[in-house]
C-alpha positions in Angstrom: 0.0 0.0 0.0 1.2 3.5 -0.8 0.7 6.0 2.0 1.0 9.7 1.6 1.9 10.9 5.1 1.4 14.7 5.7 3.2 16.3 8.6 3.4 19.8 10.0 6.4 21.0 12.0 7.6 17.5 12.5 8.9 14.3 10.7 11.2 14.0 8.9 12.9 17.1 10.4 15.3 16.6 13.3 13.2 18.9 15.5 9.5 19.4 15.7 6.2 18.1 16.9 5.1 14.4 16.6 8.4 13.5 14.9 9.2 10.5 17.1 5.7 9.1 16.7 5.7 9.4 12.9 9.2 7.9 12.7 8.1 4.9 14.8 5.0 4.5 12.6 6.9 4.5 9.3 9.7 2.2 10.6 7.2 -0.2 12.1 5.1 -0.6 8.9 7.9 -1.6 6.6 5.4 -3.6 4.5 4.0 -0.4 3.1 5.5 2.4 1.0 5.5 5.9 2.4 5.7 9.3 0.6 6.3 12.1 3.0 4.8 15.6 2.6 6.3 17.9 5.2 5.2 21.4 6.1 8.1 23.1 7.8 7.9 25.6 10.7 11.0 27.7 10.4 14.2 28.2 8.5 16.1 26.9 11.5 14.1 23.6 11.3 15.0 23.2 7.7 18.6 24.0 8.3 18.8 21.3 11.0 18.0 18.7 8.3 16.2 15.4 8.4 16.5 12.3 10.4 17.8 9.2 8.6 14.9 7.7 6.6 14.2 4.0 6.2 14.0 2.4 2.8 10.2 2.2 2.8 10.2 6.0 2.3 9.9 6.5 -1.4 10.2 10.3 -1.6 10.0 13.5 0.4 8.4 16.8 -0.6 8.6 19.8 1.6 7.0 23.3 1.7 7.7 26.1 4.1 4.7 27.5 6.0 6.8 30.1 7.7 7.3 32.2 4.6 5.3 33.1 1.5 7.5 34.4 -1.2 5.8 36.1 -4.1 5.0 33.4 -6.6 5.0 35.9 -9.5 1.5 34.9 -10.5 -0.3 37.9 -12.1 -4.1 37.1 -12.2 -6.2 38.3 -15.1 -9.5 40.0 -14.7 -11.5 36.7 -14.8 -9.2 35.1 -12.2 -9.5 38.2 -9.9 -13.2 38.0 -10.2 -13.2 34.3 -9.2 -11.0 35.0 -6.3 -13.2 37.9 -5.0 -16.3 35.7 -5.3 -14.7 32.7 -3.5 -12.9 34.7 -0.8 -15.9 36.9 -0.2 -18.1 33.8 0.3 -15.5 32.4 2.7 -15.5 35.6 4.7 -19.3 35.7 4.7 -19.5 32.2 6.0 -17.1 33.0 8.8 -19.1 35.9 9.9 -22.4 33.9 9.7 -20.9 31.1 11.7 -19.7 33.5 14.3 -23.1 35.0 14.6 -25.0 31.7 14.9 -22.7 29.9 17.2 -22.4 30.8 20.9 -19.1 32.5 21.6 -16.6 30.3 23.4 -14.9 32.1 26.3 -11.2 31.5 26.2 -9.3 32.1 29.4 -5.9 31.0 30.7 -7.3 27.5 31.2 -8.7 27.3 27.7 -12.3 27.4 26.6 -14.9 27.1 29.3 -17.2 24.1 28.8 -17.4 20.5 29.9 -14.3 20.2 32.0 -10.7 21.2 31.3 -10.8 22.2 28.6 -12.9 19.2 27.7 -15.6 19.5 25.2 -16.7 23.1 25.2 -20.2 24.1 24.0 -20.8 26.0 20.8 -17.9 24.5 18.7 -19.9 23.1 15.9 -19.1 24.2 12.4 -22.6 25.6 11.9 -25.5 24.2 9.9 -25.2 21.9 6.9 -25.9 24.8 4.6 -23.0 26.8 6.2 -20.7 23.8 5.9 -21.6 23.4 2.2 -20.9 27.1 1.6 -17.6 27.0 3.4 -16.6 23.9 1.4 -17.6 25.5 -1.9 -15.6 28.6 -1.1 -12.5 26.6 0.1 -12.4 24.3 -2.9 -13.2 27.1 -5.2 -10.0 28.9 -4.0 -8.1 25.6 -4.4 -9.2 25.1 -8.0 -8.3 28.7 -8.7 -4.8 28.1 -7.3 -4.4 25.0 -9.4 -5.6 26.8 -12.5 -3.5 29.9 -12.0 -0.4 28.6 -10.3 -0.9 29.9 -6.8 -2.7 32.4 -4.6 0.1 33.9 -2.6 -0.4 37.4 -3.9 -4.2 37.3 -4.0 -4.5 36.2 -0.3 -2.4 39.3 0.7 -4.2 41.7 -1.6 -6.4 44.6 -0.9 -9.2 42.5 -2.4 -9.0 40.1 0.5 -9.2 42.8 3.1 -12.1 44.5 1.4 -14.0 41.2 1.2 -13.5 40.8 5.0 -14.7 44.3 5.6 -17.8 43.9 3.5 -18.7 40.6 5.4 -18.1 42.3 8.8 -20.2 45.3 7.8 -23.1 43.3 6.3 -26.5 43.4 8.0 -26.8 40.8 10.7 -23.0 40.4 11.2 -22.0 39.9 14.9 -21.2 42.9 17.0 -17.5 41.9 17.5 -17.1 41.7 13.7 -18.9 45.0 13.1 -16.6 46.7 15.6 -13.4 45.4 13.9 -11.0 48.1 12.9 -8.8 48.2 9.8 -5.8 46.8 11.8 -8.0 44.0 13.0 -9.1 43.1 9.5 -5.4 43.2 8.4 -4.6 40.8 11.2 -7.4 38.4 10.2 -6.4 38.6 6.5 -2.7 37.8 7.4 -3.8 34.8 9.6 -6.0 33.4 6.8 -3.2 33.9 4.3 -0.9 31.7 6.4 -3.6 29.1 7.1 -4.5 28.8 3.4 -0.9 28.5 2.0 -1.3 24.8 1.3 -3.9 25.6 -1.3 -1.1 26.9 -3.6 1.1 23.7 -3.3 1.6 21.5 -6.4 1.1 18.3 -4.4 -2.3 17.2 -5.7 -1.7 15.6 -9.1 -0.9 12.0 -10.1 2.8 12.6 -9.4 2.0 13.6 -5.8 -0.7 12.8 -3.3 -2.9 11.8 -6.2 -0.8 8.6 -6.6 -1.3 7.5 -2.9 -3.7 4.7 -1.9 -4.3 6.6 1.3 -3.5 10.1 2.7 -2.7 10.1 6.4 -2.3 13.5 8.0 -0.5 13.7 11.4 -2.6 16.7 12.6 -5.8 18.5 11.8 -6.2 22.2 10.8 -3.8 23.5 8.3 -1.9 20.2 8.1 -5.1 18.5 7.0 -5.6 20.8 4.0 -3.4 18.8 1.7 -5.4 15.7 2.6 -8.6 17.5 1.9 -7.4 18.6 -1.5 -6.1 15.2 -2.4 -9.5 13.8 -1.6 -11.2 16.6 -3.6 -9.1 16.5 -6.7 -8.1 12.8 -6.8 -10.6 11.0 -4.5 -7.8 9.8 -2.2 -9.3 8.5 1.1 -8.2 10.6 4.1 -7.2 9.5 7.6 -6.7 12.2 10.2 -4.8 11.7 13.4 -5.0 14.3 16.2 -3.1 13.6 19.4 -3.4 17.3 20.0 -6.6 18.8 18.6 -5.7 21.7 16.5 -8.8 23.7 17.3 -8.0 23.4 21.0 -4.4 24.5 20.4 -5.7 27.6 18.5 -7.9 28.6 21.5 -5.1 28.1 24.0 -2.7 30.1 21.9 -5.0 33.0 21.5 -4.2 35.6 24.2 -7.4 37.4 25.1 -5.4 40.2 26.7 -3.5 41.1 23.5 -5.9 40.0 20.7 -8.8 42.2 19.7 -12.3 40.7 20.2 -13.1 40.9 16.5 -9.9 39.1 15.6 -10.5 36.3 18.2 -14.1 35.9 17.1 -13.5 35.7 13.3 -10.5 33.4 13.6 -12.3 31.1 16.0 -15.2 30.8 13.5 -12.8 30.1 10.6 -11.0 27.3 12.6 -14.3 25.8 13.7 -15.5 25.7 10.1 -12.2 24.2 8.9 -12.2 21.5 11.6 -15.8 20.6 10.7 -14.9 20.2 7.1 -11.9 18.0 7.9 -14.0 15.7 10.0 -16.8 15.6 7.5 -14.5 14.5 4.6 -12.2 12.1 6.5 -12.8 8.4 6.3 -11.5 7.9 9.8 -10.4 10.3 12.5 -8.2 9.0 15.3 -7.5 10.4 18.7 -5.5 9.3 21.7 -8.1 9.6 24.4 -11.7 10.5 25.2 -10.7 14.1 26.1 -9.7 14.7 22.4 -12.7 12.7 21.2 -15.1 15.0 22.9 -13.5 18.0 21.1 -13.8 16.2 17.8 -17.5 15.3 18.4 -18.3 18.8 19.4 -16.7 20.0 16.2 -19.0 17.8 14.1 -17.1 14.5 13.8 -19.4 11.5 13.4 -18.9 9.1 16.3 -18.9 6.1 13.8 -15.8 7.4 12.1 -13.8 8.0 15.3 -11.1 5.5 16.6 -9.2 5.7 19.8 -5.5 4.9 19.2 -3.3 5.7 22.3 0.1 7.1 21.2 2.8 4.6 21.1 5.8 5.1 23.3 9.1 3.2 23.6 9.0 1.4 26.9 12.6 0.0 26.6 14.4 3.0 28.1 12.2 2.7 31.3 12.5 -1.1 31.7 15.3 -1.1 34.2 13.5 1.5 36.4 10.2 -0.4 36.1 11.7 -3.7 37.1 13.4 -2.3 40.3 11.0 0.2 41.9 12.6 -0.5 45.3 15.6 1.6 44.3 13.7 4.9 44.7 14.3 7.2 47.6 11.2 6.6 49.8 10.9 10.3 50.8 11.3 12.0 47.4 8.6 13.4 45.2 9.5 14.0 41.5 8.0 16.3 38.9 9.2 16.0 35.3 8.2 18.1 32.3 8.3 21.5 30.5 8.5 24.4 32.9 5.6 26.8 32.0 2.7 28.4 33.8 0.2 25.7 32.6 2.1 23.2 34.8 1.2 25.2 37.9 4.5 24.6 39.8 3.4 27.4 42.1 0.6 25.2 43.5 3.1 22.3 43.7 5.5 24.3 45.8 2.8 25.4 48.2 1.6 21.8 48.4 5.1 20.7 49.2 5.4 23.2 52.0 2.4 21.4 53.6 4.1 18.0 52.9 7.2 19.2 54.7 5.2 20.1 57.8 3.9 16.5 58.0 7.0 14.7 56.6 10.1 16.7 57.6 12.5 14.5 55.5 10.6 14.8 52.3 12.2 16.2 49.2 10.9 17.5 45.9 12.9 17.3 42.6 11.7 19.4 39.7 13.3 18.2 36.5 12.6 20.0 33.3 13.4 22.5 30.7 12.3 26.2 30.4 12.0 27.0 26.7 11.4 30.7 25.8 11.6 34.0 27.6 8.2 33.5 29.4 9.2 30.1 30.6 12.5 31.4 31.9 10.7 34.1 33.8 8.3 31.6 35.3 11.2 29.4 36.4 12.8 32.4 38.1 9.5 33.1 39.9 9.3 29.5 41.1 12.9 29.5 42.4 12.2 32.7 44.3 9.0 31.2 45.7 10.9 28.1 46.8 13.5 30.3 48.6 10.6 32.2 50.3 8.8 29.0 51.4 12.0 27.4 52.8 14.1 30.3 54.0 16.3 28.4 56.4 17.4 26.0 53.6 17.8 28.3 50.6 21.4 29.5 51.2 23.1 26.6 49.5 23.0 25.5 45.8 19.8 23.8 44.6 21.0 20.2 44.7 19.5 17.1 46.1 20.6 16.6 49.7 21.1 20.3 50.5 17.6 21.7 50.0 14.2 20.1 50.1 13.5 21.5 46.6 15.8 21.1 43.7 15.5 22.6 40.2 17.4 20.4 37.7 17.8 20.3 34.0 17.3 17.0 32.2 20.7 15.6 31.2 22.5 17.0 34.2 24.5 14.8 36.6 21.5 14.1 38.9 19.1 13.3 36.0 21.0 12.2 32.9 18.0 10.5 31.4 14.2 10.6 31.9 14.3 7.1 33.4 16.8 8.3 36.0 14.6 11.2 36.9 11.5 9.1 37.5 13.5 6.4 39.2 14.9 8.8 41.8 11.5 9.3 43.5 8.9 7.2 45.3 6.0 9.3 43.9 5.7 11.2 40.6 3.6 14.3 40.8 1.7 16.2 38.0 0.2 19.5 39.0 -1.0 20.9 35.7 -4.1 23.1 35.2 -4.2 22.4 31.4 -3.1 19.1 29.9 -3.9 17.1 26.8 -2.5 13.6 27.0 0.0 13.6 29.9 3.1 12.0 28.4 5.0 12.3 31.7 2.4 10.2 33.5 2.8 7.4 30.9 6.6 7.5 31.3 6.2 7.3 35.1 3.9 4.4 34.7 6.5 2.6 32.5 8.8 3.1 35.5 6.4 1.5 37.9 5.9 4.6 40.0 2.9 5.6 41.9 1.5 9.0 40.8 -0.5 11.9 42.2 -2.1 14.0 39.5 -4.6 16.9 39.0 -7.8 16.0 37.3 -7.2 17.7 33.9 -7.3 16.6 30.3 -6.9 12.9 29.8 -5.3 12.2 33.2 -8.0 10.0 34.6 -8.3 8.0 31.4 -4.5 7.4 31.2 -4.0 6.2 34.8 -7.2 4.3 34.9 -7.3 3.9 38.7 -3.5 3.3 39.2 -2.8 6.6 40.9 -4.4 9.3 43.0 -6.2 12.2 41.4 -7.0 15.6 43.0 -8.7 18.8 41.8 -6.4 21.3 40.1 -5.3 24.5 41.9 -5.8 22.8 45.3 -2.4 22.6 47.1 -4.0 21.1 50.2 -5.5 18.2 48.4 -2.3 17.7 46.4 -0.3 17.7 49.6 -2.6 15.2 51.4 -2.4 12.8 48.5 1.4 12.9 48.4 1.6 12.4 52.2 -0.8 9.5 52.0 1.5 7.6 49.5 4.7 8.6 51.3 3.4 7.0 54.5 2.2 3.8 52.8 5.0 2.0 50.9 2.9 -1.1 50.3 0.2 1.0 48.6 2.8 2.7 46.5 4.2 -0.6 45.4 0.7 -1.9 44.4 -0.2 1.2 42.5 3.2 1.3 40.7 3.0 -2.3 39.6 -0.6 -1.8 38.3 0.5 1.4 36.5 3.3 -0.4 34.8 1.1 -3.2 33.7 -1.5 -0.8 32.3 1.1 1.2 30.4 2.6 -1.9 28.8 -0.8 -3.0 27.7 -2.1 0.3 26.2 0.7 2.7 25.4 3.5 0.8 23.6 4.8 1.3 20.1 3.7 -2.2 19.1 0.1 -1.5 20.1 0.0 1.8 18.2 1.5 0.3 15.0 -0.8 -2.7 14.9 -3.8 -0.4 15.3 -2.9 1.9 12.4 -2.1 -1.0 10.2 -5.6 -2.3 10.8 -7.1 1.1 10.1 -5.1 1.4 6.8 -6.5 -2.0 5.7 -10.0 -1.0 6.7 -10.1 2.2 4.8 -8.5 0.9 1.6 -10.7 -2.2 1.6 -13.8 0.1 1.5 -12.6 2.4 -1.3 -13.7 2.2 -4.9 -11.3 1.5 -7.6 -9.6 4.8 -8.7 -7.2 3.3 -11.3 -6.0 0.0 -12.6 -2.6 -0.9 -11.2 -0.5 -3.8 -12.5 2.8 -5.3 -11.4 5.6 -6.2 -13.7 4.0 -9.4 -14.7 0.7 -7.7 -15.6 -1.2 -8.9 -12.5 -3.3 -6.5 -10.5 -1.5 -5.1 -7.5 -3.0 -5.6 -4.0 -5.6 -3.0 -3.0 -6.3 -2.1 -6.7 -9.8 -3.4 -6.1 -12.0 -3.2 -3.0 -12.6 -6.2 -0.8 -15.2 -8.6 -2.2 -17.1 -8.6 1.1 -17.9 -4.9 0.7 -20.8 -5.0 -1.8 -23.3 -2.2 -2.1 -26.9 -3.1 -1.3 -28.4 -5.6 1.1 -28.5 -9.4 1.1 -32.0 -11.0 1.3 -33.1 -14.5 2.1 -33.8 -16.6 -1.0 -37.3 -18.1 -0.9 -37.4 -21.9 -0.8 -39.5 -22.0 -4.0 -36.9 -19.9 -5.9 -35.3 -21.4 -9.0 -32.0 -23.2 -8.5 -30.2 -20.6 -10.6 -30.9 -17.9 -8.0 -29.7 -19.9 -5.0 
């Protein structure tokens, strides 16, 4: 089978999102042929190069989403008219969807709704008529890009801004859109130009994604646009995998304090409509947990097309720690992850102060990295808070043994590997206020460690009763749960063993690869014949025809008196 794998900011680049998962998938399915279509994030990512590729990767095509150079395409009057009609319709649908759907409040914890940040209300892509209008406008722009050679200039033109302005000023437009200023319209137009850059790629013919038996996109949103267009132009079936729902990521990345209400409103409507179109056209949509599935269902995905495939992780690096849990320091708590405000280390430090009052010999190791200026400032704030909470012990360097709290960087002498970090503690703590799928919990489970976690994202689904869960932003509850496990070594051992067994059953690479291989076969077996493919001997290639068991219509019982020829 020939798979067209579309990635954004990830594989095959050395750095990026979802790179390890994609690499394990491609290497694990060596019986299939993969063509990679990679959307890069930055010049630095491209300069860093690719990881070594296995032989089953036939070719790689890349495109930068971080820049849009002038393609030199000069549209004639007819093409400009087509663009104005399609883009104007797209803008009108975005304004209409924004008016008809309840606005989602986006705070520091994400959209308010059914849990953190669970399945918020009002995220549907609108009515069927609106969905059809959005699809018609989107594919109209794609057809124009194919006919004319690109839309880079048109999407940045005055025509686009004027179309947005007319839609926002039209009767019945929402108040936030009517109040949008020129700078707001320019910001929306610039965002839409970046989001729609894949429309101008030359990937959608028989020498590209059109030659694939299946297009698998490793994310939704903009990354799924090539898959949508391959389906539209060449009828290639589409599989969408979302371990991090792109619409949720858009909401969390939108800063209500710095983004104008009109900009937030219009962009939210656009991304809702795009998500709904992706789900409507995909043959199968996969997610890693029920938390992501609720988002997908709220955005219009049909439950029948959804599949739960937990992300596959390599358990081998954690095997030694998992097989010797008794090596942990019985009085040490460990936190591992990216240091950022969403992880709520402030509540963790306040909780540990309460732990120290009940267990004077307890220690807390915070092992992680602070990427970016905001994260560095947050780390500095946490260090200052630790010095304030433990003033009598803050004179020496932050090292295990000198202070009850240590801030360490992964790869240092005290935590050279992730397994070493988890193995050093008796209890692993997660204190987040926002979380998707908690990878650090899965790693701790591989290490056979008991865990204490806040009830956010997919935490409860991941641990499945093998750890303690407390409400977020509740230092007292977090402290009580930690003390409970520190005082009960037998319970820690039972929970750790159960956690390791659960992780090995659900979250390994082998489970993930087997699940996707089954989904590939399921999708292709239900697809109609798109072209006749023959091997060197002239025999039909596998999957050139659909499975015989999938026949349109319904079987009926043959009456007993029917002629022999009909039986």
